[in-house]
Structure formats: structure tokens, C-alpha cells
C-alpha positions in Angstrom: 0.0 0.0 0.0 1.5 3.3 -1.1 0.7 6.8 0.1 1.6 9.9 -1.9 0.8 13.6 -2.2 0.2 16.0 -5.0 -1.1 19.5 -5.7 -4.3 19.8 -7.8 -4.7 22.8 -10.1 -8.1 24.3 -9.3 -10.4 26.1 -11.8 -9.4 29.5 -10.5 -5.6 28.8 -10.3 -5.5 27.8 -6.7 -3.5 24.8 -5.7 -5.3 22.2 -3.7 -3.3 19.7 -1.6 -4.3 16.1 -2.1 -3.4 12.8 -0.4 -3.6 9.6 -2.3 -3.6 6.0 -0.8 -3.5 3.1 -3.3 -3.3 -0.6 -2.7 -0.5 -2.6 -4.3 -2.8 -4.1 -6.9 -4.9 -2.0 -9.3 -7.8 -0.8 -7.1 -11.3 -2.4 -7.4 -12.8 1.0 -6.6 -11.8 4.5 -5.4 -13.2 6.4 -2.4 -13.0 10.2 -2.8 -13.0 11.6 0.8 -14.2 15.2 1.7 -13.3 16.1 5.3 -15.3 18.3 7.6 -15.0 21.9 8.9 -11.8 22.9 10.7 -10.0 19.6 10.2 -7.9 18.0 7.4 -7.4 15.0 5.2 -4.6 13.3 7.2 -7.1 12.4 9.8 -8.6 9.9 7.3 -5.4 7.9 6.8 -6.6 5.0 9.1 -9.8 4.7 7.1 -7.9 5.0 3.8 -5.4 2.2 4.8 -8.3 0.0 5.8 -9.9 0.6 2.4 -6.5 -0.3 0.8 -6.6 -3.6 2.7 -9.8 -4.3 0.9 -8.4 -3.5 -2.5 -9.9 0.0 -2.6 -8.0 3.2 -3.2 -8.6 6.6 -1.5 -8.0 10.2 -2.3 -8.6 13.1 0.0 -7.9 16.8 -0.4 -7.5 19.6 2.1 -10.3 22.1 1.4 -9.5 25.7 0.9 -8.6 27.4 4.1 -7.8 24.0 5.7 -4.7 21.8 6.2 -1.9 22.1 3.7 -4.1 23.8 1.1 -4.4 26.9 3.3 -1.8 29.6 2.6 0.0 31.4 5.5 -2.6 33.1 7.7 -5.5 31.8 5.6 -6.8 29.0 7.9 -10.5 29.2 8.0 -10.9 31.3 4.8 -12.3 29.7 1.6 -12.0 32.7 -0.8 -12.9 36.3 -1.2 -16.1 35.4 -2.9 -18.0 32.2 -4.1 -16.0 30.1 -1.6 -18.6 27.3 -1.4 -18.9 27.1 -5.2 -15.1 26.9 -5.5 -14.9 24.1 -3.0 -17.5 22.2 -4.9 -15.6 22.8 -8.2 -12.5 21.5 -6.4 -14.3 18.2 -5.7 -15.3 17.8 -9.3 -11.8 18.6 -10.5 -10.4 16.0 -8.1 -13.0 13.5 -9.3 -11.9 13.9 -12.9 -8.2 13.5 -11.8 -9.1 10.3 -10.0 -11.0 9.0 -13.1 -8.0 9.7 -15.3 -5.5 8.0 -13.0 -7.7 5.0 -12.4 -9.6 4.3 -15.7 -12.6 2.0 -15.2 -12.5 2.0 -11.4 -15.9 3.0 -9.9 -15.7 6.1 -7.7 -17.5 6.5 -4.4 -17.8 9.8 -2.7 -17.4 9.9 1.1 -18.2 13.2 2.8 -18.0 13.8 6.5 -19.9 16.7 8.2 -19.2 19.8 6.0 -17.9 17.3 3.4 -21.2 15.5 3.5 -23.0 18.7 2.6 -20.6 19.0 -0.3 -21.6 15.5 -1.1 -25.3 16.3 -1.1 -24.6 18.9 -3.7 -22.3 16.8 -5.8 -24.6 13.8 -6.1 -27.2 16.2 -7.6 -24.7 17.9 -10.0 -22.5 14.8 -10.8 -24.2 11.8 -9.5 -23.9 10.0 -12.9 -20.1 10.0 -12.4 -20.3 8.1 -9.1 -20.9 4.5 -8.2 -22.3 5.6 -4.8 -22.1 8.1 -2.0 -21.5 7.8 1.7 -22.8 10.7 3.9 -21.2 10.7 7.3 -22.1 13.0 10.2 -24.6 14.8 8.0 -27.9 16.6 8.6 -31.1 17.5 6.8 -33.3 20.4 7.6 -31.2 23.2 9.2 -31.9 24.1 12.8 -34.1 27.1 13.5 -31.1 29.5 14.1 -30.2 29.0 10.4 -32.9 31.4 9.5 -31.2 34.3 11.2 -27.6 33.1 11.0 -26.8 34.7 7.6 -27.9 38.1 8.9 -25.7 37.7 12.0 -22.8 36.5 9.8 -23.1 39.5 7.5 -23.2 41.9 10.4 -20.0 40.3 11.8 -18.3 40.6 8.5 -19.2 44.3 8.4 -17.8 44.7 11.9 -14.7 42.5 11.6 -14.0 42.2 7.8 -14.2 39.0 5.7 -11.1 37.6 7.3 -12.1 38.5 10.8 -12.7 35.8 13.4 -16.0 36.1 15.4 -16.5 34.5 18.8 -20.2 35.0 18.3 -20.2 33.0 15.1 -18.1 30.3 16.6 -20.5 30.0 19.5 -23.4 30.0 17.0 -21.8 27.2 14.9 -20.4 24.9 17.6 -21.5 26.3 21.0 -24.5 24.0 21.6 -22.8 20.7 20.6 -21.1 20.0 23.9 -24.2 20.6 26.1 -25.5 17.0 26.0 -22.2 15.8 27.3 -21.8 17.9 30.4 -19.8 17.8 32.5 -17.4 17.8 29.5 -13.7 17.2 29.8 -12.9 19.3 26.7 -14.7 21.6 24.3 -14.8 18.8 21.8 -16.3 15.9 23.7 -19.1 15.9 21.2 -16.8 14.4 18.6 -16.2 11.0 20.1 -16.4 8.8 23.2 -12.7 7.9 22.6 -10.8 10.4 24.8 -7.5 9.7 23.0 -9.1 10.7 19.7 -10.6 13.9 21.2 -7.2 14.8 22.7 -5.4 14.2 19.3 -7.9 16.6 17.7 -7.4 19.3 20.5 -3.6 19.0 20.1 -3.6 19.3 16.3 -3.0 22.9 15.2 -4.9 22.1 12.0 -8.0 21.2 13.8 -10.6 23.3 15.8 -9.1 26.6 14.6 -11.2 29.8 14.4 -12.9 30.4 11.0 -13.6 33.6 9.2 -16.8 35.5 8.9 -16.6 35.0 5.1 -16.4 31.2 5.4 -19.5 31.2 7.6 -21.3 33.2 5.0 -20.2 30.9 2.2 -21.1 27.8 4.1 -24.5 29.1 5.1 -25.3 30.1 1.5 -24.5 26.5 0.4 -26.9 24.7 2.7 -30.5 25.9 1.8 -30.5 24.6 -1.8 -29.6 21.0 -0.7 -33.1 19.9 0.1 -34.8 22.0 -2.6 -37.1 20.0 -4.9 -35.0 21.0 -7.9 -31.8 19.7 -6.3 -33.3 16.5 -5.2 -34.8 15.9 -8.6 -31.3 15.9 -10.2 -30.0 13.1 -8.1 -30.0 9.8 -10.1 -32.7 7.7 -8.6 -30.6 4.5 -8.8 -27.6 6.0 -7.1 -26.7 4.0 -4.0 -26.4 6.2 -0.9 -25.3 5.2 2.5 -26.0 7.5 5.5 -24.0 6.9 8.6 -24.5 8.8 11.9 -24.0 8.4 15.6 -27.3 8.5 17.4 -25.8 11.1 19.8 -24.3 13.2 17.0 -25.5 16.8 17.7 -24.8 17.8 14.1 -27.3 15.3 12.8 -30.3 16.4 15.0 -32.5 16.5 11.8 -30.9 13.6 9.9 -34.3 12.0 9.6 -35.5 14.9 7.5 -32.7 14.1 5.0 -33.6 10.4 4.9 -37.3 11.2 4.3 -36.5 13.8 1.6 -34.3 11.3 -0.3 -37.0 8.6 0.0 -39.7 11.0 -1.2 -37.4 11.9 -4.2 -37.3 8.3 -5.2 -33.9 7.3 -3.7 -33.4 4.3 -1.5 -30.7 5.3 1.0 -29.2 2.7 3.3 -29.0 4.0 6.9 -26.7 3.0 9.7 -27.3 4.7 13.1 -24.8 3.8 15.8 -26.2 3.8 19.4 -24.4 6.2 21.7 -21.9 7.2 19.0 -21.1 10.9 18.6 -20.1 12.9 15.5 -17.0 11.3 14.2 -18.0 7.6 13.8 -14.7 6.9 12.1 -12.9 7.9 15.3 -15.4 6.3 17.7 -14.8 3.4 20.0 -16.7 1.2 17.5 -14.8 2.6 14.5 -13.9 -1.0 13.3 -17.6 -1.8 13.1 -18.2 1.4 11.1 -15.3 0.8 8.7 -16.5 -2.8 8.2 -20.0 -1.6 7.5 -18.8 1.0 4.9 -16.6 -1.5 3.1 -19.3 -4.1 3.2 -21.8 -1.7 1.6 -19.3 -0.7 -1.1 -18.6 -4.4 -1.8 -22.4 -4.9 -2.1 -22.7 -2.1 -4.6 -19.7 -3.5 -6.6 -21.3 -6.9 -6.6 -24.5 -5.6 -8.0 -22.7 -3.6 -10.7 -20.8 -6.8 -11.7 -24.0 -8.8 -11.7 -25.7 -6.1 -13.9 -22.7 -6.2 -16.3 -22.8 -10.0 -16.6 -26.5 -10.0 -17.4 -26.3 -7.2 -19.9 
């Protein structure tokens, strides 16, 4: 199993840092991984290596304003404008690079948290290029505060500038997540029951950092269209979708609304909810179960594709 890195040329000339993990033999499939807010792709290496052990390759980029894609002083800042759209374009550019490097290999999209919201958009815009999609730590209908959050974010941008960091916005985005786990040992107990994983996140300078007012505006602008009828109608009805969530994940409080919206749109998502698990199921105490479920689901999709090809 070989790991490597490269820089991807984005549509606007930005350079996006990408990690690539490939098994020794030609991969049976590729998983394109999109990480969450204020984290980075290296945190998915354990998952990627497990995929490699099953003969599946993996690619993961650091989003704009994250990890090794972020320029000096730019952590938490997508772009001066159209940041969410540019992040989505980066995912498609990477998808085409994966397809070119691995001709004929089915591509699955795995998005966690913010990456899962990218995934909800990508399966509508490019679902025909995917063999399937896994949405991890996702959500459906936004919470009530989402109605006023864009106004607060624009006020904070006016007050602090687009690259300003707002304690109010950070509280609005993350402040409620730890409440169910009081008394909490850290500010990030909501991520996992595994204290070592939480401590590694807290100690990582590329995790949990403050984000800019502009990033919040970009992100909030990208969420409302995801469950719009026009968006749902563009998702291929036969596209396999796996939704995985911890039952105590505060981010996924309205995950059932996503499941119901997909079913109403004619999709048949597979759902795995893990009792007592929190937000990062890949870093939970039952992560081996989660990884096995994801790989088993991918293998099931591949088997059906092979069966369909044999009968054609």
C-alpha cells in the first residue's frame, strides 16, 4: 500500500493539496473523501489504509482554508467570494483526476460533516459519475437558528471584515454541541467517546481553529439549496447512498428529514445509526464496526454492478 501527495490545479488557479492512498494491486474502486469543517485529510489515513486492505483506493484533499491547502494566515478562509462554489468545483476537478488516473475504477464519494453537505450537492450535480455516495455526520433540515444566522454573519463581516474571526459565530456554529455531554472534559467531547481521539484533535494545530466571517457566509449560503425539490430531482434515482450517523451526534439532529427527503425523491438510501456514538464515527470506540459496514456496503454495490454487467 503506497501513500503519496500532489497539488491539484483548481479552476481559478488555486493549488489544492491532495493525499492519495493506493493498494498494491490495481484498485477495485476508489473512495474520494471530503473532510469536515476545521479539520484536514490526514485524519482519514486510518480509514484509507483499511480501504486499501480491501483493495480499494482513496483520495482526500484539504479544502480551501484547511490543512496544507491553506496559505499562511489563511486557515478558516475559503475565498474572497464564491467560496462554497469553488470548494464544490475542487471536488469535481479531483474526481476527474481520479478517473483519469484509475480508468474504469468505480468512484464512491465519502463526505463527513461539512464534506457531507458538499456530497449532497455533488450527487445532484455529478451523480452520474459516481458509483455511490456515503454521507457521514450529515444533517437534513437546518436548525431554527439557520434562518437568522446569515444576517448575523453578514453583520459580523461588516464589523470585523471578511477575514475577521468572530467569537459570536463560533458560538453559533459549535457552542451548543457539547451541552448534551456535560460535564465535559474538553470543548470537543461531542466528537467521540474515545478520549484519545478527542485529545489528538485538540492537540492538532490544523483542527478546531477559528474560522472567518466570510467562510461562515459561504457555508450558510450553500446549505439551503440542498433539500430544494429542484436539487433532489437531479440526483439519479438509482444512485446507491449510505447515510451513517452516531445516534448522539449533535450535528445530525435533523438527519431523519434528509432520509425522508431522499426517499420522497425516489432514492433508497441505506441508513446506519450507531447507538451512543457521537459525531466522528470513524474515530469512535466502535470505528472498526463502522469501517467494516462502509466496506461491506461498497462491496455490495460493486457486486450488484458486476451482476448487472454480466447479465447485460
